[in-house]
C-alpha positions in Angstrom: 12.0 39.0 18.2 12.8 42.0 16.1 11.5 42.4 12.5 14.9 41.5 10.9 15.2 38.2 12.7 11.6 37.4 12.0 12.0 38.1 8.3 15.1 35.9 8.2 13.2 33.1 10.1 10.4 33.3 7.6 12.8 33.2 4.7 14.6 30.1 6.0 11.3 28.3 6.6 10.2 29.1 3.1 13.5 27.9 1.8 13.2 24.6 3.6 9.7 24.1 2.2 10.8 24.8 -1.3 13.8 22.5 -0.9 11.5 19.7 0.4 9.1 20.1 -2.6 12.0 20.0 -5.0 13.4 16.9 -3.4 10.2 15.0 -3.8 10.8 12.3 -6.5 8.1 11.6 -9.1 8.7 8.3 -10.9 6.9 5.8 -13.2 7.3 2.1 -12.6 8.0 1.6 -16.3 11.3 3.3 -15.8 12.3 0.4 -13.5 11.2 -2.3 -15.8 7.5 -2.9 -15.0 5.6 -4.0 -18.1 1.9 -4.2 -17.1 1.4 -6.9 -19.7 -0.6 -9.1 -17.4 1.9 -11.9 -17.6 5.3 -10.7 -16.3 5.8 -10.6 -12.5 6.3 -6.8 -12.0 6.7 -7.0 -8.2 10.5 -6.3 -8.1 10.2 -3.4 -10.6 7.5 -1.7 -8.6 9.4 -2.3 -5.4 12.5 -0.8 -6.9 10.5 2.3 -7.8 9.1 2.5 -4.2 12.6 2.1 -2.8 14.0 4.8 -5.0 11.4 7.3 -3.9 12.0 6.3 -0.3 15.7 6.9 -0.6 15.0 10.3 -2.2 13.0 11.4 0.9 9.5 10.8 -0.5 7.4 11.4 -3.6 5.0 9.7 -6.0 5.2 6.2 -7.6 3.1 6.3 -10.7 1.7 3.0 -12.0 0.4 3.5 -15.5 -2.4 1.6 -17.3 -2.1 -2.2 -17.5 -2.3 -5.3 -15.4 0.8 -5.7 -13.2 1.2 -9.1 -11.8 2.7 -9.3 -8.2 4.6 -12.2 -6.6 5.8 -12.0 -3.1 9.1 -11.2 -1.4 11.2 -14.3 -0.4 11.3 -14.4 3.3 11.5 -17.2 5.9 9.6 -15.1 8.5 6.0 -16.2 7.8 4.6 -13.2 9.7 6.3 -10.7 7.4 5.6 -12.0 3.9 4.4 -9.1 1.7 4.3 -8.3 -2.0 5.2 -4.6 -1.7 6.9 -3.0 1.3 6.1 0.7 1.8 7.5 3.7 3.7 6.5 7.1 4.9 6.0 10.1 2.6 5.0 8.1 -0.4 2.0 8.2 -2.8 1.3 5.1 -5.0 -0.9 6.3 -7.8 -2.6 4.4 -10.6 -4.2 5.7 -13.8 -7.7 4.9 -12.5 -9.1 1.8 -11.0 -10.5 0.6 -14.4 -7.0 1.1 -15.9 -4.4 0.1 -13.4 -4.7 -3.4 -11.9 -2.3 -5.0 -9.5 -3.0 -8.7 -9.7 -1.3 -11.4 -7.6 0.3 -14.2 -9.5 -1.5 -17.6 -9.7 -1.0 -19.9 -6.7 1.0 -17.3 -4.8 0.9 -19.3 -1.6 1.2 -17.9 1.9 1.5 -14.2 2.5 0.5 -11.7 5.2 -0.3 -8.6 3.2 -0.1 -7.3 -0.3 1.0 -3.8 0.7 2.5 -3.2 4.1 5.5 -1.7 5.9 8.1 -4.3 6.7 8.5 -4.9 9.6 4.8 -4.5 10.1 5.3 -2.3 13.2 7.3 0.3 11.2 5.7 3.8 11.6 4.2 5.0 8.3 3.3 8.7 8.0 1.9 10.6 5.0 1.1 7.6 2.8 -1.5 7.5 0.0 -2.8 4.7 -2.2 -4.9 6.1 -5.1 -6.7 5.3 -8.3 -6.1 1.6 -8.9 -7.4 -2.0 -8.4 -5.9 -4.7 -6.3 -7.0 -8.2 -7.4 -5.9 -10.8 -4.9 -6.7 -13.5 -7.4 -8.0 -15.7 -4.6 -9.7 -18.2 -6.9 -6.2 -19.7 -7.3 -5.5 -19.8 -3.6 -6.9 -22.2 -1.0 -5.7 -22.5 2.6 -7.0 -24.5 5.5 -8.1 -22.5 8.6 -4.9 -23.6 10.4 -2.7 -22.4 7.5 -4.6 -19.1 7.4 -4.2 -18.5 11.1 -0.6 -19.6 11.4 0.8 -18.5 8.1 -0.8 -15.1 7.5 -4.0 -13.3 7.9 -3.9 -12.2 4.3 -4.6 -8.5 4.6 -4.5 -6.4 1.4 -3.3 -3.1 2.9 -2.0 -3.1 6.5 -0.8 -0.4 8.9 -0.2 -0.8 12.6 1.5 2.6 13.4 1.2 5.8 11.5 -0.4 9.2 10.8 -2.1 10.7 7.8 -3.0 7.6 5.8 -5.2 7.7 2.7 -6.8 5.1 0.5 -9.0 6.6 -2.2 -10.7 5.7 -5.5 -9.5 2.1 -5.4 -11.1 -1.3 -6.1 -10.4 -4.4 -4.0 -11.5 -7.6 -5.5 -11.3 -11.4 -5.2 -10.0 -11.3 -1.7 -10.0 -14.1 0.9 -8.5 -13.9 4.3 -8.9 -11.6 7.3 -9.6 -7.9 6.6 -8.9 -6.0 3.5 -7.8 -2.6 4.8 -6.2 -2.6 8.3 -5.6 0.5 10.4 -5.0 -1.0 13.8 -2.9 0.1 16.7 -1.2 3.5 17.1 -3.0 5.2 14.2 -4.1 8.8 13.9 -5.6 10.3 10.8 -7.1 8.0 8.2 -9.1 8.8 5.1 -10.8 5.9 3.2 -12.9 7.5 0.4 -14.8 6.3 -2.6 -13.5 2.7 -2.7 -15.2 -0.4 -4.0 -15.0 -3.8 -2.3 -16.0 -6.8 -4.5 -16.1 -10.5 -3.9 -14.7 -10.4 -0.4 -14.4 -13.6 1.6 -16.0 -16.9 0.8 -15.3 -20.6 1.6 -15.7 -22.5 4.8 -12.1 -22.0 5.9 -12.1 -18.2 5.5 -13.5 -16.1 8.3 -14.1 -12.5 9.4 -14.3 -11.0 5.9 -14.2 -7.4 7.0 -13.6 -4.8 4.4 -12.1 -2.2 6.8 -10.7 -2.9 10.3 -9.7 0.0 12.4 -9.3 1.1 16.0 -7.3 4.2 15.1 -8.2 7.8 15.9 -9.7 10.4 13.6 -10.8 8.0 10.8 -13.0 9.3 8.0 -14.6 6.5 5.9 -16.9 7.5 3.1 
């Protein structure tokens, strides 16, 4: 390859990188109607922000200070009931785990995960969850063991396929079910760093209260 072709190749590569960075969307969920007032169900507003970033090709969803209540998506498929559906190339970022709280609504009923791709086997690459608290509000939820097994394992964050996944500086609290963070299946490259797990599991009908479940490759947990 002569020097002129090489220079042109480098130029076009740099141009593509700049274009990619410029195309990354940076939004705040308040722009989509989220209130963070601790009362209103903000699920749809936050999902709308996630969907907008996904359609733009990736970027950051900023969730400011406040308590954001989360319901669940309406779905007849009991194996795919989530609160927030996620995609590749997205960062969900709070204002600090003492400031940004995602709290499930009271008596939410059956669900499979709070945050998960949908369908669950969708490949998720380059996803980060940072600087917030997820409160499953499990004191208001009681399932029999049969219901828990048949109608959802109740993971908090779940990935079955993906690369370069990060969960950092978060607090997970008041969680019942099976596993909090799940990186299981075709997974390569996980960073779980500086998180707090509080009040996980409890009750005769809740079993295997693991904070982190993974059989992925190249996982760093600190």
